[in-house]
DOVOPA-868944 format. One record per residue: residue in one letter; y, x, z of N, C-alpha, C in turn. Coordinates in steps of 0.001 Angstrom, whole numbers. Last residue first. Layout:
REC; r; ny; nx; nz; cay; cax; caz; cy; cx; cz
REC; a; Y; X; Z; Y; X; Z; Y; X; Z
...
//
This chain:
REC; r; ny; nx; nz; cay; cax; caz; cy; cx; cz
REC; x; 12683; 25436; -85164; 13000; 23807; -85752; 12901; 24293; -87369
REC; x; 11910; 27444; -84208; 11174; 26317; -83747; 11575; 25290; -84729
REC; x; 12280; 30696; -85023; 12650; 29525; -85757; 11417; 28468; -85443
REC; x; 13872; 32935; -82972; 12342; 32328; -83125; 13170; 31301; -84076
REC; x; 15352; 35260; -82387; 15465; 34642; -83966; 14240; 33715; -83963
REC; x; 15811; 36328; -80370; 14512; 37089; -81212; 14192; 35741; -82108
REC; x; 18732; 37436; -78327; 18298; 36319; -79361; 17080; 37009; -80477
REC; x; 19417; 37384; -75098; 18697; 38165; -76133; 18363; 37305; -77346
REC; x; 20045; 36223; -72961; 21220; 36412; -73890; 20383; 37312; -75023
REC; x; 17578; 35875; -71254; 18509; 34791; -71788; 19471; 35084; -72984
REC; x; 17255; 38309; -70275; 16680; 38056; -71756; 17296; 36934; -72264
REC; x; 18411; 38488; -68010; 19358; 39444; -69011; 18388; 38839; -70122
REC; x; 16467; 37075; -66250; 18118; 36714; -66625; 18574; 37180; -68063
REC; x; 14417; 37934; -65069; 14482; 37400; -66380; 15974; 36958; -67138
REC; x; 14453; 38709; -62965; 14201; 40071; -63519; 14156; 38799; -65024
REC; x; 14959; 36677; -61514; 16207; 36766; -61551; 15784; 38124; -62609
REC; x; 12139; 35211; -61215; 13230; 34535; -62308; 14358; 35389; -62419
REC; x; 11348; 36303; -59024; 10544; 36303; -60659; 11632; 36008; -61432
REC; x; 13139; 35102; -57022; 12810; 36600; -57330; 12457; 36959; -58843
REC; x; 14120; 32665; -55783; 13557; 33057; -57229; 13448; 34289; -57958
REC; x; 15237; 32101; -53828; 14464; 33097; -53320; 13318; 33030; -54756
REC; x; 17979; 30757; -53438; 16461; 30007; -53233; 15320; 30814; -53718
REC; x; 19543; 33055; -53582; 19558; 32259; -52407; 18314; 31090; -52338
REC; x; 18743; 34096; -56146; 18734; 34592; -54565; 18524; 33864; -53383
REC; x; 20094; 32293; -57768; 18406; 32892; -57650; 18020; 33177; -56254
REC; x; 22490; 32688; -57247; 22113; 31476; -56627; 20533; 31821; -56624
REC; x; 23042; 35436; -57942; 22863; 35235; -56600; 22436; 34089; -55995
REC; x; 22454; 35295; -60581; 21964; 36366; -59568; 21760; 35897; -58330
REC; x; 24664; 34023; -61604; 23445; 33335; -61400; 22232; 33943; -61002
REC; x; 26420; 35871; -61047; 26577; 34474; -59958; 25268; 34093; -60198
REC; x; 25640; 38244; -62073; 25950; 38115; -60937; 25952; 36954; -60088
REC; x; 25868; 37090; -65073; 25070; 37646; -64578; 24712; 37552; -63054
REC; x; 27993; 34533; -66110; 28174; 35658; -65150; 26718; 36054; -64494
REC; x; 27844; 32446; -69023; 27256; 32886; -67550; 27630; 34299; -67327
REC; x; 27542; 31772; -71470; 28633; 32168; -71016; 28896; 32323; -69683
REC; x; 25848; 31572; -74765; 25815; 31810; -73355; 27119; 32534; -72628
REC; x; 27196; 28282; -75374; 25825; 29157; -74695; 25928; 30303; -75256
REC; x; 29361; 25858; -74884; 28881; 27168; -75689; 27870; 28111; -74611
REC; x; 30276; 23579; -74272; 28894; 23463; -73932; 28554; 25014; -74353
REC; x; 32597; 23034; -74541; 32496; 23635; -72841; 31304; 23539; -73090
REC; x; 32786; 22245; -76832; 33416; 23594; -76854; 32977; 23696; -75435
REC; x; 32347; 19319; -76839; 31534; 20287; -77052; 31759; 21963; -76877
REC; x; 32915; 17404; -74164; 33556; 18296; -75313; 32606; 19235; -75551
REC; x; 33240; 14181; -73090; 31720; 15245; -73716; 33192; 16020; -74637
REC; x; 34008; 12154; -71050; 34891; 13268; -71443; 33880; 14231; -71829
REC; x; 32637; 8918; -71557; 32064; 9887; -70818; 33351; 11122; -72109
REC; x; 31775; 5833; -71330; 32629; 6799; -71531; 32691; 7615; -70747
REC; x; 29090; 5544; -74248; 29290; 5591; -72466; 30595; 6168; -72332
REC; x; 27558; 4454; -76538; 29508; 4404; -75871; 29743; 4827; -74840
REC; x; 25359; 4043; -76688; 25557; 4913; -77681; 27183; 5137; -76897
REC; x; 22471; 3057; -74603; 23998; 2661; -74737; 24351; 4122; -76051
REC; x; 19297; 2103; -75640; 19673; 3179; -75060; 21752; 3238; -75745
REC; x; 17408; -1090; -75376; 18232; -290; -76402; 18863; 892; -75479
REC; x; 16117; -2223; -73554; 15177; -1361; -74320; 16352; -463; -75178
REC; x; 17209; -4388; -73017; 17084; -3403; -71904; 17009; -2653; -72549
REC; x; 17394; -6066; -75358; 18939; -5346; -74770; 18278; -4321; -73381
REC; x; 14860; -6534; -75249; 15535; -5600; -76510; 16699; -4930; -75608
REC; x; 14542; -8249; -73165; 13994; -6988; -73416; 14370; -6042; -74488
REC; x; 15946; -10506; -74341; 16218; -9682; -73087; 15775; -8015; -72918
REC; x; 14671; -11399; -76221; 15812; -10835; -76332; 16446; -10112; -75655
REC; x; 12243; -11636; -74814; 11978; -10901; -75896; 13439; -10712; -76404
REC; x; 13255; -13983; -73316; 12229; -12568; -72866; 12246; -11613; -73969
REC; x; 13725; -16034; -74713; 14580; -15261; -73759; 13953; -13819; -73127
REC; x; 11058; -16432; -76219; 12272; -15902; -77242; 13399; -15439; -75929
REC; x; 8679; -17582; -75731; 9033; -16390; -75166; 10181; -15680; -75576
REC; x; 8064; -19896; -76413; 8161; -19940; -75246; 8496; -18511; -74756
REC; x; 7801; -19217; -79333; 9101; -20128; -79359; 8822; -20175; -77424
REC; x; 6290; -17122; -79780; 8095; -16581; -80023; 8387; -17590; -79361
REC; x; 3875; -18639; -79108; 4706; -17521; -78218; 5914; -17131; -78108
REC; x; 3994; -20184; -81410; 4047; -20599; -80080; 4599; -19670; -79068
REC; x; 3910; -18397; -83808; 4743; -19438; -83381; 5317; -19725; -82091
REC; x; 1294; -17280; -83186; 2291; -16504; -82956; 3801; -17029; -82599
REC; x; -294; -19420; -83358; -170; -18479; -82296; 1118; -18100; -82055
REC; x; 826; -19907; -86456; 1166; -21087; -84731; 554; -20450; -83735
REC; x; 1920; -17272; -88497; 655; -17881; -87696; 1115; -18782; -86412
REC; x; 5503; -18425; -89645; 4667; -17663; -88844; 2762; -18133; -88473
REC; x; 7567; -18908; -91544; 5982; -18933; -92147; 4895; -18149; -90966
REC; x; 10087; -18858; -90506; 9276; -20209; -90781; 7792; -19965; -90559
REC; x; 11988; -16459; -88217; 11291; -16984; -89462; 10578; -18434; -89502
REC; x; 14066; -16144; -86513; 14231; -16967; -87314; 13098; -17518; -88671
REC; x; 12435; -14188; -85064; 12890; -15226; -84485; 13396; -16781; -85454
REC; x; 12225; -11850; -86820; 10965; -12651; -86783; 11547; -13670; -86354
REC; x; 15338; -11149; -87159; 14381; -11784; -88463; 13452; -12724; -87985
REC; x; 14953; -10097; -84585; 15857; -11117; -85057; 15619; -11819; -85663
REC; x; 13815; -8149; -84746; 13104; -9111; -84041; 14077; -10598; -84364
REC; x; 13077; -6803; -87714; 13527; -6476; -86796; 13056; -7918; -85886
REC; x; 11184; -5989; -90060; 11935; -5056; -89643; 12726; -5191; -88634
REC; x; 8736; -8193; -90543; 10129; -8696; -90360; 11253; -7374; -90105
REC; x; 6391; -6402; -90457; 7026; -7765; -91608; 8230; -7700; -91886
REC; x; 6737; -4416; -88774; 6825; -4022; -90293; 7103; -5095; -91095
REC; x; 6842; -6485; -86763; 8116; -5529; -86673; 7959; -4921; -88149
REC; x; 4041; -7068; -87067; 5362; -7930; -87012; 6359; -7363; -87080
REC; x; 2707; -4749; -86296; 2519; -5593; -87514; 3476; -6540; -88052
REC; x; 3662; -3841; -83807; 3614; -3413; -84922; 3508; -4156; -86028
REC; x; 2736; -6397; -81919; 4149; -5814; -82493; 4354; -5058; -83369
REC; x; -762; -6084; -82604; 341; -7416; -83051; 1874; -6754; -83501
REC; x; -603; -3665; -81210; -752; -3958; -82385; -211; -5050; -83137
REC; x; 253; -4381; -78761; 944; -3830; -79591; 540; -3348; -81125
REC; x; 733; -8331; -78144; 225; -6691; -77511; 592; -5569; -78709
REC; x; 1504; -11112; -76777; 1636; -10067; -77710; 1337; -8376; -77422
REC; x; 1360; -12480; -74422; 577; -12345; -75520; 438; -11811; -76846
REC; x; 4872; -12512; -73505; 3039; -12477; -73261; 2555; -13022; -73982
REC; x; 6994; -10158; -74338; 6399; -11529; -74920; 4814; -11490; -74384
REC; x; 8828; -7892; -72099; 8503; -8355; -73441; 7773; -10168; -73441
REC; x; 9931; -6938; -69690; 8736; -8288; -69704; 8318; -8018; -71150
REC; x; 9790; -4072; -67865; 10689; -4721; -69438; 9653; -5439; -69847
REC; x; 9570; -2053; -66152; 9173; -3918; -65945; 10118; -4280; -67258
REC; x; 9159; 563; -67062; 10334; 211; -66829; 10607; -1172; -66313
REC; x; 6409; 465; -67301; 6886; 1279; -66673; 8314; 1291; -66337
REC; x; 5680; -1728; -69484; 5525; -1758; -67876; 6077; -694; -67126
REC; x; 7251; -2915; -71851; 7346; -1426; -71278; 7056; -1576; -69672
REC; x; 6942; -5245; -74492; 7334; -4795; -73015; 6454; -3323; -72899
REC; x; 6147; -6218; -77068; 5200; -5693; -76019; 5175; -5482; -74684
REC; x; 8795; -7087; -78025; 7642; -7892; -78079; 6327; -7663; -77202
REC; x; 10615; -5139; -77276; 11039; -6535; -77072; 9814; -7500; -77097
REC; x; 9334; -2761; -77760; 9587; -3066; -76787; 9710; -4513; -76182
REC; x; 9616; -3009; -80646; 8370; -2578; -80457; 8444; -3015; -78950
REC; x; 12743; -2840; -81045; 12307; -4066; -81041; 10622; -4330; -80691
REC; x; 13070; -382; -79537; 13113; -1090; -78737; 12833; -3122; -79242
REC; x; 12172; 1203; -82473; 11246; 1107; -80720; 12158; -107; -79669
REC; x; 13069; 1294; -84753; 12589; 44; -84218; 11658; -77; -83166
REC; x; 14268; 3677; -84538; 15342; 2564; -84578; 14964; 1305; -84226
REC; x; 12228; 5114; -85496; 12766; 5635; -84267; 13417; 4323; -83916
REC; x; 9789; 3033; -87282; 10756; 3891; -87384; 11662; 4321; -86509
REC; x; 6318; 2995; -87625; 8025; 1878; -87661; 8528; 3345; -87397
REC; x; 3728; 3350; -88033; 4879; 3886; -88913; 5798; 3401; -88814
REC; x; 2414; 3374; -85489; 2125; 2704; -86460; 2696; 2439; -87659
REC; x; 3985; 5395; -83796; 3943; 3762; -83342; 3613; 3125; -84684
REC; x; 2704; 7785; -84085; 2307; 7280; -82465; 2435; 5720; -82592
REC; x; 3525; 8099; -86540; 2263; 8473; -86266; 1830; 7611; -85165
REC; x; 6108; 7898; -86061; 5647; 6974; -87103; 3998; 7439; -86912
REC; x; 7065; 10141; -84792; 7409; 8665; -83688; 6581; 7960; -85233
REC; x; 6432; 12026; -86571; 5576; 11960; -85297; 5926; 11145; -84520
REC; x; 8567; 11835; -88171; 7241; 11568; -88445; 6068; 11553; -87571
REC; x; 10572; 12384; -86952; 10416; 11077; -87400; 9159; 10575; -87896
REC; x; 9538; 14310; -83942; 10288; 14084; -85208; 10220; 12612; -85758
REC; x; 9149; 16413; -81401; 8753; 14787; -81766; 10114; 14857; -82927
REC; x; 7318; 19053; -80033; 8348; 18694; -80881; 8027; 17034; -81484
REC; x; 5713; 19459; -77391; 5491; 18990; -78757; 7072; 18397; -79219
REC; x; 3764; 21132; -74585; 5269; 20554; -75240; 4773; 20343; -76447
REC; x; 2700; 21849; -71058; 2538; 21566; -72092; 3479; 20695; -73231
REC; x; 4694; 21989; -68631; 3632; 23264; -69400; 3646; 22915; -70859
REC; x; 4831; 20018; -67136; 5787; 21090; -67676; 5638; 22142; -68147
REC; x; 2887; 17260; -67280; 3332; 18521; -66169; 4740; 18397; -67006
REC; x; 2201; 16922; -70404; 1848; 16720; -69278; 2211; 17988; -68552
REC; x; 4412; 16997; -72316; 3914; 15847; -72482; 2914; 16072; -70744
REC; x; 8089; 16825; -73110; 7173; 17168; -72144; 6019; 17038; -71815
REC; x; 9426; 17408; -76305; 8691; 16355; -75364; 8091; 17352; -74442
REC; x; 12331; 17494; -77328; 11303; 18259; -77764; 10589; 17879; -75884
REC; x; 13420; 15767; -80552; 13172; 15745; -78795; 12040; 16610; -78998
REC; x; 16080; 15631; -82603; 14537; 16014; -82312; 14450; 15676; -80600
REC; x; 18459; 15067; -85193; 18180; 14782; -83725; 16237; 14777; -83391
REC; x; 18784; 14850; -87883; 19871; 15817; -86866; 19237; 15757; -85201
REC; x; 17293; 12640; -88632; 16983; 13964; -89126; 17914; 14961; -88460
REC; x; 16446; 11210; -85078; 17120; 11318; -86551; 16762; 12503; -87395
REC; x; 15611; 9153; -81991; 15415; 10377; -83280; 16096; 10144; -84741
REC; x; 16419; 7858; -80687; 17593; 8252; -81175; 17035; 9666; -82192
REC; x; 13712; 6415; -79642; 14671; 5798; -80526; 15953; 6461; -81046
REC; x; 12547; 8378; -77919; 12468; 8683; -79320; 13087; 7487; -79944
REC; x; 13455; 7891; -75454; 14592; 8687; -76230; 13988; 8658; -77385
REC; x; 11493; 6846; -73913; 12676; 6050; -74442; 13607; 6675; -75147
REC; x; 9772; 8703; -72921; 9591; 8299; -74438; 10547; 7245; -74980
REC; x; 10198; 11580; -71627; 10415; 10332; -71720; 10707; 9690; -72832
REC; x; 10325; 14300; -70835; 10093; 13732; -70723; 9470; 12351; -70923
REC; x; 13005; 16355; -72686; 12492; 15323; -71807; 10909; 15030; -71847
REC; x; 15911; 17837; -74590; 14519; 18166; -73683; 14158; 16845; -72547
REC; x; 16981; 17572; -77983; 16816; 16802; -76361; 15367; 17134; -75299
REC; x; 18562; 19260; -80342; 17715; 19028; -79454; 17295; 18576; -78108
REC; x; 20504; 18036; -82811; 20203; 18133; -81488; 19001; 18115; -80982
REC; x; 22170; 20389; -85464; 21044; 19964; -84818; 20912; 19678; -83156
REC; x; 25251; 19196; -86702; 24477; 20149; -86365; 23455; 19898; -85591
REC; x; 26544; 17040; -87414; 26966; 18536; -88245; 25893; 19529; -87981
REC; x; 28407; 15742; -84603; 27752; 15344; -85637; 27410; 16633; -86686
REC; x; 28269; 13964; -81585; 28285; 15103; -82452; 27724; 15010; -83307
REC; x; 27742; 11198; -80806; 29038; 11667; -80755; 29248; 13035; -81948
REC; x; 25029; 11130; -80547; 25560; 10090; -81896; 27094; 10537; -81818
REC; x; 24357; 12797; -78398; 23746; 12905; -79634; 24185; 12119; -80611
REC; x; 25889; 11345; -76456; 26009; 12552; -76871; 25913; 13002; -78097
REC; x; 24642; 8905; -76144; 25913; 9017; -76582; 26321; 10225; -77316
REC; x; 22043; 9841; -75524; 22269; 8946; -76256; 23748; 8872; -77116
REC; x; 22858; 10825; -72984; 22450; 11669; -73840; 22149; 10905; -75355
REC; x; 23423; 8485; -71911; 24684; 9567; -71888; 24101; 10645; -72717
REC; x; 20857; 7439; -71621; 22415; 6438; -71907; 23187; 7391; -72428
REC; x; 19548; 8631; -70142; 19187; 8528; -71581; 20666; 7686; -72043
REC; x; 20739; 8833; -67573; 20410; 9947; -68180; 20663; 9795; -69767
REC; x; 21911; 5614; -67367; 20786; 6134; -66962; 21265; 7755; -68168
REC; x; 24554; 3765; -65584; 24315; 4458; -66904; 23069; 5301; -66445
REC; x; 26753; 3466; -63506; 26270; 2534; -64275; 25056; 2387; -64959
REC; x; 28400; 6357; -63670; 28015; 5369; -62689; 27649; 3899; -63436
REC; x; 27571; 9172; -65065; 28116; 8143; -65072; 27669; 6711; -64397
REC; x; 27045; 12699; -65863; 26192; 11579; -65010; 27527; 10300; -65076
REC; x; 26224; 15924; -67210; 27120; 14720; -66928; 26356; 13763; -66396
REC; x; 27075; 19630; -66844; 26112; 18330; -66739; 26895; 16778; -67098
REC; x; 27387; 22599; -68351; 28082; 21372; -67914; 26938; 20266; -67809
REC; x; 26581; 25932; -67558; 25662; 24548; -68119; 26343; 23218; -67866
REC; x; 26689; 28302; -65893; 28144; 27494; -66862; 27641; 26374; -67429
REC; x; 25046; 28762; -64158; 24664; 29113; -65433; 25747; 28572; -66655
REC; x; 26464; 27726; -61950; 25954; 29126; -61421; 25882; 29536; -63177
REC; x; 25632; 24990; -62256; 27627; 25264; -62307; 27115; 26802; -62218
REC; x; 23029; 25075; -62190; 23819; 24526; -63520; 25098; 25272; -63352
REC; x; 22448; 25358; -59371; 22282; 26393; -60478; 22977; 26192; -61508
REC; x; 24027; 22808; -58799; 24678; 23710; -58361; 24434; 25023; -59149
REC; x; 22120; 20695; -59171; 23358; 20879; -60665; 24193; 22188; -60020
REC; x; 20290; 21538; -57707; 19997; 21855; -59706; 21098; 21678; -59800
REC; x; 20492; 20259; -55439; 20882; 21970; -55790; 21019; 22337; -57025
REC; x; 20468; 17897; -56291; 21836; 18393; -55570; 22032; 19872; -56061
REC; x; 17678; 17531; -56405; 18541; 17311; -57985; 19714; 17831; -57649
REC; x; 16704; 18118; -53977; 16474; 19283; -54803; 17151; 19112; -56173
REC; x; 17239; 16032; -52843; 17760; 17016; -52358; 18125; 18071; -53417
REC; x; 15397; 14251; -53801; 16889; 13837; -53758; 17675; 15276; -53906
REC; x; 13039; 15158; -53350; 13385; 15443; -54491; 14855; 15423; -54954
REC; x; 12697; 14562; -50453; 13156; 16071; -50663; 13220; 16761; -52098
REC; x; 13096; 11977; -50364; 14141; 12640; -50166; 13934; 14190; -50804
REC; x; 11468; 10311; -53372; 11358; 11158; -52282; 12897; 11796; -52025
REC; x; 13086; 7544; -54990; 12944; 9443; -54942; 12531; 9529; -53730
REC; x; 11059; 4664; -54527; 11813; 5464; -54704; 11892; 6544; -54635
REC; x; 8798; 3619; -57475; 8959; 3949; -56247; 10494; 4745; -55972
REC; x; 9042; 789; -59940; 9391; 2432; -59547; 9655; 2371; -58420
REC; x; 9025; -1846; -60312; 7774; -966; -59795; 7877; 141; -59636
REC; x; 11792; -2280; -61152; 11558; -2628; -59677; 10167; -2322; -59136
REC; x; 12586; -2120; -63771; 12430; -778; -62910; 11942; -1167; -61367
REC; x; 14384; -5058; -63145; 14475; -3658; -64003; 14211; -2770; -63326
REC; x; 14867; -7205; -62271; 13505; -6800; -61915; 13697; -5490; -62326
REC; x; 17402; -8176; -62880; 17331; -7655; -61356; 15952; -6808; -61073
REC; x; 18989; -7683; -65650; 17578; -8243; -64926; 17556; -7382; -63717
REC; x; 21485; -7341; -65740; 21021; -8205; -66839; 20022; -8891; -66177
REC; x; 21892; -5569; -63497; 22758; -6801; -63589; 22066; -7591; -64782
REC; x; 20204; -3318; -64651; 20039; -4145; -63298; 20505; -5222; -63031
REC; x; 21670; -2292; -66481; 20361; -3269; -66865; 20532; -3752; -65580
REC; x; 23654; -1143; -65170; 24626; -2156; -65600; 22980; -3058; -66214
REC; x; 21819; 82; -62166; 22715; 383; -63417; 22874; -1118; -63952
REC; x; 22480; 1150; -58895; 21973; 755; -59927; 22847; 719; -61240
REC; x; 22333; 5213; -58354; 22719; 3897; -58093; 22607; 2675; -58815
REC; x; 23065; 7934; -59071; 22339; 7518; -57908; 22651; 6251; -57647
REC; x; 23022; 8430; -62666; 23637; 8285; -61425; 22476; 7780; -60638
REC; x; 20587; 11003; -64250; 21090; 9562; -64189; 21896; 9407; -62644
REC; x; 22559; 13657; -66274; 21520; 13210; -64857; 21340; 11679; -64840
REC; x; 21981; 16203; -68668; 22548; 14361; -67870; 21611; 14515; -66887
REC; x; 23312; 18929; -69887; 22397; 18623; -68930; 23169; 17088; -68668
REC; x; 23535; 21561; -72840; 24107; 20616; -71497; 23169; 19577; -70943
REC; x; 24461; 24042; -74624; 23711; 23662; -73963; 24446; 22700; -72741
REC; x; 24423; 25845; -77725; 25429; 24778; -77027; 24118; 24232; -76259
REC; x; 23226; 27296; -79241; 24232; 27524; -79198; 25407; 26879; -78379
REC; x; 19399; 27760; -77770; 20913; 26863; -78590; 21991; 27840; -78822
REC; x; 16827; 28811; -79005; 18159; 29895; -78760; 19394; 28665; -79290
REC; x; 14149; 27912; -78729; 15088; 27409; -79254; 16335; 27970; -79603
REC; x; 12940; 29728; -76873; 11782; 29023; -77774; 12926; 28632; -79007
REC; x; 14502; 30606; -74836; 13902; 31532; -75770; 13298; 30885; -76745
REC; x; 15437; 28070; -73579; 16236; 29243; -74215; 15766; 30103; -75404
REC; x; 12969; 27281; -73281; 13955; 26235; -74090; 14631; 27300; -74783
REC; x; 12262; 28672; -70728; 11405; 28552; -71970; 12062; 27938; -73308
REC; x; 14438; 28288; -69204; 14460; 29734; -69932; 13357; 29265; -70893
REC; x; 14265; 25773; -68445; 15175; 25976; -68956; 15129; 27463; -69874
REC; x; 11475; 25422; -67282; 11391; 24898; -68797; 12949; 25343; -69225
REC; x; 12037; 27208; -65057; 10984; 27543; -65870; 11407; 26925; -67227
REC; x; 13825; 25065; -64000; 14303; 26747; -64134; 13282; 27285; -65330
REC; x; 12276; 22978; -62727; 13439; 23114; -64034; 13555; 24490; -64993
REC; x; 10503; 24726; -61268; 10314; 23878; -62489; 11361; 23822; -63573
REC; x; 12440; 25124; -59191; 11705; 25959; -59865; 11513; 25757; -61116
REC; x; 13061; 22616; -58491; 13975; 23662; -58999; 13467; 24936; -59775
REC; x; 10929; 21558; -57440; 11647; 20918; -58546; 12457; 22013; -59151
REC; x; 10465; 23527; -55083; 9925; 23647; -56390; 10264; 22964; -57861
REC; x; 11586; 23531; -52971; 12488; 24083; -54229; 11637; 24224; -55685
REC; x; 12913; 22904; -49576; 11909; 22431; -50759; 12538; 23304; -51951
REC; x; 13703; 24963; -46616; 14065; 24058; -47953; 13135; 24282; -49109
REC; x; 13229; 27142; -45148; 12225; 25845; -44851; 12925; 24578; -46057
REC; x; 14018; 29419; -45140; 14890; 27972; -44108; 13834; 26868; -43905
REC; x; 12254; 30149; -46778; 12458; 31096; -45502; 13118; 30116; -44573
REC; x; 11891; 27880; -48970; 12391; 29074; -48725; 12031; 29178; -47568
REC; x; 8699; 26276; -50843; 10148; 26260; -49448; 10368; 27484; -49434
REC; x; 7048; 24149; -52534; 7563; 25800; -52511; 8636; 25617; -51448
REC; x; 3796; 22517; -53416; 5509; 22554; -52549; 5620; 24059; -52497
REC; x; 2829; 22771; -56695; 2578; 22710; -55299; 4381; 23161; -54568
REC; x; 3901; 20826; -59178; 3536; 21576; -59074; 3559; 21827; -57319
REC; x; 4203; 18158; -60227; 3249; 19227; -61253; 3033; 20240; -60268
REC; x; 6225; 16659; -59440; 4658; 16264; -58981; 3866; 17296; -59633
REC; x; 8292; 18313; -59768; 8059; 18189; -58139; 6859; 17414; -57923
REC; x; 8429; 18393; -62502; 8238; 19345; -61628; 7870; 19433; -60481
REC; x; 9138; 15622; -63328; 8128; 16291; -63428; 7417; 17219; -62725
REC; x; 11591; 15448; -61825; 10531; 14706; -61570; 8842; 15026; -62082
REC; x; 12912; 17347; -63729; 12801; 17500; -62255; 12079; 16589; -61540
REC; x; 12739; 16370; -66258; 12036; 17869; -65949; 12106; 17763; -64751
REC; x; 14164; 13689; -65753; 12779; 13674; -66365; 12199; 14777; -65720
REC; x; 16791; 14578; -64971; 15862; 13769; -63844; 14330; 13769; -64607
REC; x; 17420; 15987; -67162; 17385; 16923; -65954; 16425; 16114; -64948
REC; x; 17276; 16448; -70570; 17491; 15507; -69566; 16749; 15908; -67756
REC; x; 19840; 18646; -71941; 18337; 18621; -70710; 18595; 17127; -70041
REC; x; 20272; 19134; -75016; 20480; 18489; -74180; 19413; 18249; -73292
REC; x; 21233; 22130; -77214; 20274; 21523; -76283; 20819; 20303; -75372
REC; x; 22535; 21999; -80703; 23064; 21570; -79341; 21476; 21103; -78398
REC; x; 22988; 24770; -83086; 21804; 23589; -82151; 22366; 23540; -80918
REC; x; 23929; 25646; -86318; 24120; 25616; -84979; 22617; 24228; -84220
REC; x; 25493; 24929; -89279; 24317; 25885; -88686; 24974; 25613; -86910
REC; x; 25718; 21693; -90748; 26167; 22958; -89881; 25440; 23690; -89426
REC; x; 24255; 20273; -93465; 23964; 20185; -91949; 24615; 21750; -91503
//
């Protein structure tokens, strides 16, 4: 593997966590800023710890996705984004522009799909995805890890293939969509198969490797056979919903993601605008390599 690290930020995930984890912050003009502030705390932290050579961010496009066309009830239980958070998402893009960090979004797709696409396109360097979303665990491989936000934005854990196996009973990252196909995912309203829980799902996937093999199997216990027969459509649909798209049509250029290339005066100006005075003092530190070996 060539030297170099690309950090990909799952922006909506971090902003959402920051918005709910931090107390409300407002500027003198009354603008809410806690989500932006939390996002920047995470950004400064990962730059210091990971020392990326390349840096980019991805956002959810604010509209229905292709998954909604496959399944109208997809994520139906999710409450709508508060207006206070919507405004801060827009302003975070302004902050990223000041830092010269490119960001990507695409109608019909979620940030996770863009992240999966970028991670699969870029070869030969280490990719570290910053997120609090377990859906991204499926893209983990020897070149790709998840810098996972566990509680709010303070506690983090680096997730690799070994950690995935520990969490999912020995399954491989690429088997997570098969796992969700069987036991579902309530947070995304992915139905799965009624009657199959996590332990049974793990056991079946370890035996048959993927759900397509399971659906063709003849030697199943009678109870499982009945469930599979009844829930076949839901199982196949659930896997389609769970799999991240790796061919999103975006104009990604790694050279545009070179870090650092920002102008300190421009960054200072935008931080002053949102009254993040404590962070202004730390701008110069972002270009100082401390050679920390997180990976």
